[in-house]
C-alpha positions, 0 to 999 in steps of 0.5 A: 059806930066806927067801921072795923079796921083791916086788922080787926076784920082779919082777927075776926076772920081768923077766929071764924076759920079756926072755929070751923076747922076740921081734922077729918077729911070732909066728905066728897060732896063737900070737898070743894068747900074746904082747903087743906093746910098743914100745921105743927103740934107743939107740947107745953114747952113749945117744942114741935112734937108733930109736923105736917098734920092736915087740917081742913079750913073753910074755903070761903073764909080763907079766900076772904082772909087772903084777899084782905091780907093781900090788899095794898097797904097804905103808903106802900109803893104800887107796882108798875104793872 
């Protein structure tokens, strides 16, 4: 079995994050385990009907997703830092 590509891993993580998202604010005891994002709601024609709806996503998965997404892309020029 071949190892998963970065794109495949990102897609899996995104599905996990969306499956666990919640629209109700988490209890205070769980607040550190969640990060809030804002999303827009579209109608069936693609028109935005609501903007800035708060949605809480699991922090651990979001951190992994962001770290993977920010990794150096093969062939890209590295910074001089």
